[in-house]
C-alpha positions as CSV (number, residue, x, y, z in Angstrom):
1,M,14.3,-18.8,2.1
2,A,15.4,-21.2,-0.6
3,S,17.7,-20.7,-3.5
4,G,14.7,-21.4,-5.7
5,N,13.0,-17.8,-4.4
6,G,13.7,-15.1,-6.4
7,Y,16.1,-11.9,-5.5
8,A,12.5,-10.1,-4.5
9,D,11.1,-12.7,-2.4
10,Q,14.3,-12.9,-0.6
11,L,14.6,-9.1,0.0
12,F,11.2,-8.8,1.3
13,D,11.5,-12.5,3.3
14,L,9.7,-12.1,6.9
15,T,10.1,-16.0,7.5
16,D,9.8,-16.6,11.2
17,R,9.6,-12.9,12.0
18,V,7.4,-11.9,14.8
19,V,5.2,-8.6,13.9
20,L,2.6,-7.2,16.4
21,I,0.1,-4.8,14.6
22,T,-2.0,-2.5,16.7
23,G,-5.7,-2.1,15.2
24,G,-5.0,-4.7,12.9
25,S,-8.1,-6.5,12.6
26,R,-9.6,-4.4,10.1
27,G,-8.8,-1.4,7.6
28,L,-5.2,-0.9,7.0
29,G,-3.8,-3.0,10.0
30,R,-5.7,-6.0,8.7
31,E,-4.1,-5.7,5.2
32,M,-0.7,-5.2,6.8
33,A,-1.3,-8.2,8.8
34,F,-2.4,-10.7,6.4
35,A,0.7,-9.3,3.8
36,A,3.3,-10.3,6.7
37,A,1.8,-13.6,7.7
38,R,1.7,-14.0,3.7
39,C,5.7,-13.1,3.8
40,G,6.4,-16.2,6.8
41,A,5.8,-13.8,9.5
42,D,4.1,-14.9,12.8
43,V,1.5,-12.2,13.9
44,I,0.0,-10.8,17.0
45,I,-3.3,-8.9,16.1
46,A,-4.4,-6.5,19.0
47,S,-7.5,-4.3,19.2
48,R,-9.8,-3.0,21.4
49,K,-12.5,-5.7,20.2
50,Y,-11.1,-9.0,21.2
51,E,-13.5,-10.8,19.2
52,N,-12.6,-9.3,16.0
53,C,-8.7,-10.2,16.6
54,V,-9.7,-13.4,17.5
55,A,-11.8,-13.7,13.7
56,T,-9.0,-11.8,11.9
57,A,-6.2,-14.3,13.5
58,E,-8.0,-17.4,12.9
59,E,-8.2,-16.2,8.8
60,I,-4.9,-15.4,8.8
61,T,-3.4,-18.7,10.0
62,A,-6.3,-21.0,8.0
63,E,-4.9,-18.8,4.9
64,T,-1.2,-18.9,5.1
65,G,-0.2,-21.4,8.2
66,R,1.4,-18.9,9.9
67,A,0.7,-18.4,13.7
68,A,-1.4,-15.6,14.2
69,M,-1.9,-14.3,18.0
70,P,-5.1,-12.3,19.0
71,Y,-5.3,-10.1,21.7
72,G,-7.8,-7.5,22.9
73,V,-6.6,-4.1,24.4
74,H,-7.0,-0.6,24.5
75,V,-4.0,1.2,22.7
76,G,-5.0,4.7,24.4
77,R,-4.7,3.3,28.1
78,W,-1.1,3.2,29.3
79,D,-1.6,0.7,32.1
80,E,-2.7,-1.9,29.5
81,L,0.1,-2.0,27.2
82,D,2.5,-3.5,29.7
83,G,0.4,-6.7,29.5
84,L,0.2,-7.1,26.0
85,V,4.0,-6.6,25.5
86,D,4.5,-9.6,28.3
87,A,2.1,-12.1,26.4
88,A,3.8,-11.0,23.1
89,Y,7.4,-12.0,24.7
90,E,5.9,-15.0,26.6
91,R,4.5,-16.8,23.4
92,F,7.3,-15.9,20.8
93,G,10.0,-14.5,22.6
94,R,11.0,-11.5,20.5
95,V,9.0,-9.0,18.5
96,D,10.6,-8.1,15.4
97,V,8.4,-5.6,13.7
98,L,6.1,-3.3,16.0
99,V,3.3,-1.8,13.6
100,N,1.6,1.5,15.5
101,N,-1.7,1.4,13.5
102,A,-4.1,1.8,16.2
103,G,-6.0,5.2,15.6
104,M,-9.1,7.5,15.6
105,S,-10.4,10.5,13.8
106,P,-14.1,11.2,15.5
107,L,-16.3,14.1,13.7
108,Y,-17.5,17.0,15.2
109,E,-19.8,19.7,14.4
110,S,-17.4,22.7,15.1
111,L,-14.2,23.3,16.9
112,S,-15.6,24.8,19.9
113,S,-17.8,21.9,20.2
114,V,-14.8,19.3,20.7
115,T,-15.1,18.5,24.1
116,E,-11.9,17.6,26.4
117,K,-13.2,14.5,26.8
118,L,-12.8,14.0,22.8
119,F,-9.8,15.8,22.2
120,D,-7.7,13.8,25.6
121,A,-9.2,10.4,23.5
122,V,-7.7,10.8,20.8
123,M,-4.2,12.0,21.9
124,N,-3.9,8.9,24.2
125,L,-5.0,6.2,21.4
126,N,-2.8,8.1,18.4
127,F,0.0,9.8,20.6
128,K,0.2,8.8,23.9
129,G,0.2,5.0,23.3
130,P,2.3,4.5,20.6
131,F,5.0,6.4,22.6
132,R,4.8,3.7,25.3
133,L,4.4,0.4,23.1
134,T,7.2,1.8,21.0
135,A,9.3,2.7,24.4
136,L,8.6,-1.0,25.9
137,V,9.4,-2.8,22.5
138,G,12.0,-0.5,21.0
139,E,14.0,-1.2,24.5
140,R,13.7,-5.4,24.2
141,M,14.6,-4.9,20.5
142,V,17.8,-2.9,21.5
143,R,18.6,-5.8,24.0
144,D,17.7,-8.5,21.4
145,G,20.1,-6.8,18.6
146,G,17.3,-5.2,16.1
147,G,14.2,-4.7,14.6
148,S,11.8,-2.4,12.7
149,I,9.0,0.0,14.2
150,I,6.7,1.4,11.7
151,N,4.2,4.8,13.3
152,V,0.9,5.0,10.8
153,S,0.5,8.7,9.9
154,T,-1.7,10.5,7.9
155,S,-1.2,12.9,5.2
156,G,-3.5,15.2,7.2
157,S,-0.5,15.7,9.7
158,R,1.2,17.5,6.5
159,R,-1.9,19.4,5.5
160,P,-4.3,19.6,8.5
161,D,-8.0,21.2,7.9
162,G,-10.6,22.5,10.4
163,H,-12.3,19.0,10.3
164,M,-9.2,17.2,11.8
165,L,-7.3,19.1,13.8
166,P,-6.8,16.8,17.1
167,Y,-6.0,13.8,14.7
168,A,-3.8,15.7,12.7
169,A,-2.1,17.6,15.8
170,S,-1.6,13.7,17.4
171,K,-0.4,12.4,14.2
172,A,2.1,15.2,13.6
173,G,3.3,14.4,16.9
174,L,3.8,10.9,16.1
175,N,5.7,12.1,13.4
176,A,8.4,13.9,15.7
177,L,8.2,10.6,17.8
178,T,9.4,8.7,14.8
179,E,12.5,10.9,14.3
180,G,13.1,10.8,18.3
181,F,13.0,7.1,18.6
182,A,15.0,6.2,15.3
183,L,17.8,8.0,17.1
184,A,17.6,6.9,20.3
185,F,17.4,3.1,19.4
186,G,19.8,3.4,16.3
187,P,21.5,2.0,15.0
188,T,20.3,-1.6,15.3
189,V,16.5,-0.2,15.5
190,R,14.7,1.3,13.0
191,V,11.6,3.6,13.1
192,N,9.9,5.2,10.6
193,T,6.4,6.6,9.6
194,L,4.3,5.2,7.2
195,M,2.2,8.0,6.0
196,P,-0.9,7.0,4.3
197,G,-3.8,9.1,2.2
198,P,-7.1,8.7,2.1
199,F,-7.8,4.7,1.4
200,R,-11.0,3.3,0.9
201,T,-11.7,1.6,4.4
202,D,-14.5,1.5,7.1
203,V,-13.6,4.9,8.2
204,S,-14.1,6.2,4.9
205,K,-18.2,5.1,5.2
206,A,-18.3,8.7,6.9
207,W,-16.7,10.7,4.5
208,D,-18.6,13.0,2.4
209,M,-17.6,11.3,-0.7
210,D,-18.0,14.3,-3.0
211,A,-15.9,16.6,-1.1
212,M,-13.6,13.9,-1.1
213,Q,-13.4,13.2,-5.0
214,S,-13.4,17.0,-5.4
215,G,-10.1,16.7,-3.2
216,V,-8.3,14.1,-4.7
217,S,-8.9,15.5,-8.3
218,H,-5.9,17.8,-7.5
219,F,-4.0,14.4,-6.4
220,A,-1.3,13.2,-9.1
221,L,-2.9,9.8,-9.4
222,K,-6.7,11.9,-8.7
223,R,-8.1,8.9,-6.9
224,I,-8.9,7.4,-3.4
225,G,-6.0,4.7,-2.4
226,E,-7.8,0.8,-2.3
227,P,-6.3,-1.0,0.9
228,P,-4.2,-3.7,-0.6
229,E,-2.2,-0.4,-2.0
230,I,-0.3,-0.2,1.6
231,V,1.1,-3.3,1.5
232,G,4.0,-2.5,-0.7
233,A,5.1,0.3,1.4
234,A,4.6,-1.6,4.7
235,L,6.9,-4.5,3.7
236,Y,9.8,-2.4,2.8
237,L,9.5,-1.1,6.3
238,M,9.3,-4.2,7.9
239,S,11.8,-6.2,6.2
240,D,15.5,-5.8,5.2
241,A,14.5,-4.1,2.1
242,S,14.4,-0.7,4.4
243,S,17.9,-1.6,6.1
244,Y,19.4,1.6,5.1
245,T,16.0,3.5,6.1
246,S,15.1,5.1,9.5
247,G,13.7,8.5,11.1
248,S,12.0,8.6,7.4
249,I,8.7,9.5,6.1
250,I,6.8,7.0,3.6
251,R,4.2,8.6,1.8
252,V,1.5,7.0,0.1
253,D,-1.0,9.2,-0.4
254,G,-1.1,9.4,-4.4
255,G,1.0,12.4,-5.2
256,M,-0.9,14.5,-2.4
257,P,0.4,17.8,-3.4
């Protein structure tokens, strides 16, 4: 960056880097995509609904002037991920940051009502897809000399309850992948877990807010997070500010006990 920029600007600078974010058209993924572009990155917005990716990409380019590439993909389908990676490298020539953000946490009436189809869908999207995408991108990052991979987990992987067991288990597996991939792709590629607590996004519309407010009353900050509050930790992991951080879990959960 130019010398007129401050120290923090330089530390978190993403100018001309390429950031690929799955689930990047809404919620926390959208916040991270805009944040990366505002810090100078070109972004790839990947999500199952292509039209939402296009809309988000157009907004990002209009606001920031950075290139934003939409790509429709179902991250839970193994055979679709090679196409995403090939398209990203064909357009930009590299990927500097991969954010495995796409995920799902479907509701169910009881544990015995969880079908095999639902269970497999959660595991495919939250665990299997990130494994494959990290393997594909991570090996190219090693070849190209470095990069940062961020796995977006959940505080529920630490404190699972009966309402979210497939989701919690899939994200606990993602935590394990972070540590293993950090060792496999080090020392040039960093792999970390970003672990949010409850945030007020589209998903939160389905929550029992009375129960949620009662639960967060035990948190240090005693409230639900707002989407922009994920940005600081995300930019830390994307940028050179986290140059000595790998295999780690960064909690952004309001002080969940």
